[in-house]
Each structure stands twice: as C-alpha cells, then as structure tokens.
C-alpha positions in Angstrom: 46.7 99.2 111.4 43.2 98.1 110.4 43.3 94.8 108.6 41.1 91.8 107.5 42.4 88.2 107.8 40.6 85.1 106.6 41.3 82.1 108.8 42.2 78.8 107.1 38.8 77.3 108.3 36.9 80.1 106.5 39.0 79.5 103.4 38.0 75.9 103.5 34.4 76.9 103.9 34.7 79.1 100.8 36.3 76.3 98.8 33.5 74.0 99.7 31.0 76.6 98.9 32.5 77.2 95.5 31.6 73.5 94.7 28.1 73.7 96.1 27.0 77.3 95.5 29.4 79.2 93.3 27.2 82.3 93.1 27.2 82.6 96.9 31.0 81.9 97.2 31.7 84.5 94.5 29.6 87.2 96.2 31.2 86.5 99.6 34.6 86.7 98.1 33.8 90.1 96.4 32.5 91.5 99.7 35.7 90.3 101.5 37.8 92.0 98.8 35.7 95.2 99.1 36.1 95.2 102.9 39.8 94.6 102.7 40.3 97.6 100.4 38.0 100.1 102.3 38.9 100.9 105.9 35.7 102.9 106.3 33.6 99.9 105.2 35.6 97.6 107.3 34.9 99.8 110.3 31.2 99.0 109.8 31.8 95.4 110.9 31.8 96.5 114.6 28.6 98.6 114.3 25.8 96.3 115.7 22.8 96.4 113.5 24.6 98.2 110.7 22.5 97.5 107.5 19.4 96.5 109.5 16.2 96.4 107.5 18.3 96.3 104.3 19.6 99.9 104.7 23.0 98.7 103.4 24.4 95.8 101.4 24.9 93.7 104.5 23.7 93.4 108.0 26.1 93.2 111.0 25.1 91.8 114.4 26.9 90.7 117.6 26.9 87.0 118.4 25.1 87.9 121.6 25.7 84.7 123.6 29.5 85.1 123.2 29.5 88.9 123.4 28.0 88.7 126.9 30.9 86.4 127.8 33.5 88.9 126.6 34.2 87.4 123.2 34.3 89.9 120.4 32.4 87.7 117.9 30.2 89.0 115.1 28.1 87.7 112.2 27.3 89.3 108.8 24.6 88.4 106.2 24.6 89.7 102.7 21.2 90.9 101.6 21.4 90.2 97.9 22.3 86.6 98.6 19.3 86.4 101.0 17.1 87.7 98.1 18.3 84.7 96.0 17.6 82.2 98.7 21.4 81.7 99.3 21.5 82.0 103.1 25.0 82.2 104.5 26.7 84.1 107.3 30.2 85.3 107.7 31.3 84.8 111.3 34.2 86.9 112.4 36.2 88.2 115.4 37.5 91.6 116.1 40.7 92.4 118.0 40.2 96.0 119.2 43.7 96.7 120.3 45.1 95.7 116.9 42.1 96.7 114.7 42.2 93.3 113.2 39.2 91.5 111.8 39.4 87.7 111.5 36.9 85.8 109.3 36.5 82.5 111.1 33.7 80.8 109.2 31.4 81.0 106.3 28.4 79.1 107.5 24.9 78.3 106.3 22.6 80.7 108.0 20.4 77.9 109.3 23.2 76.8 111.7 21.7 77.5 115.1 24.7 79.0 116.9 24.3 76.6 119.8 27.5 76.2 121.7 27.5 72.4 121.2 27.1 72.7 117.4 30.3 71.6 115.5 30.6 74.9 113.7 30.3 76.8 116.9 33.0 74.7 118.5 35.2 75.2 115.5 34.7 78.9 115.6 35.5 79.1 119.3 38.7 77.0 118.9 39.8 79.4 116.2 38.9 82.4 118.3 40.9 81.2 121.3 43.9 80.7 119.0 44.0 84.3 117.9 
C-alpha cells in the first residue's frame, strides 16, 4: 500500500527548523500531511520534473548522481517557500516494490549534494538502512 514515512533524521531536521525558521517548518509539515492523505499527490513524488517552472506547488527532481547508481533518491522544493527566501529541500527515497516513500532529510537548499558532504553521507546511511 502506498505510504509516506518520515525518518528520525528528517524529524530531527524539522525540529531544528522549527527553532530557526518556524514558517518553513510549518509549511513543510503541512505539505507532508497533504502528501500523506492524498495518494494521487504522493504519486507525483516519482515524476521527475513535476512542478517545473512553478506549474505546481512543488518541484520534484531525481538526485541524478545517485539515480545513475541505482539509488531511488529524490528531492523536492516548495515554491512558496522559495518566494519568501526560505530555501529548503526535502530529500526522500522511494521503494517501488512497496510503494513506500521515506523522507530522509529536510536540508537547506544551498547544501551541494556532494557525496562527501555530511548531509549526503547521513542520507546515504539512512537509505542503505531501509
């Protein structure tokens, strides 16, 4: 059955974000709740470039470096946060056989996705543990 799970690391990210940028944390939480309650919207999370050029509330893209290595990792940005200068991405994994989405991180958009970056390493550890 299609489902959304929030990893403990992502929960910790959200808790930290509540202290730093409560508006961003609140909006991200609202989106996660919307996704959790709407299987059709949740299905958009595996449509590369969904919401490109602000055609939807959020933009979905594959994490290309890892996608090419067979890892089903994705990232999402929320346009209305971008408009307010609150630049965060939700990084998540998809398990196609189970139709499970796993939110692994809520990261500042400026994080460079380099494999040696601590956030990247943390995400990959969580991904391998799925």
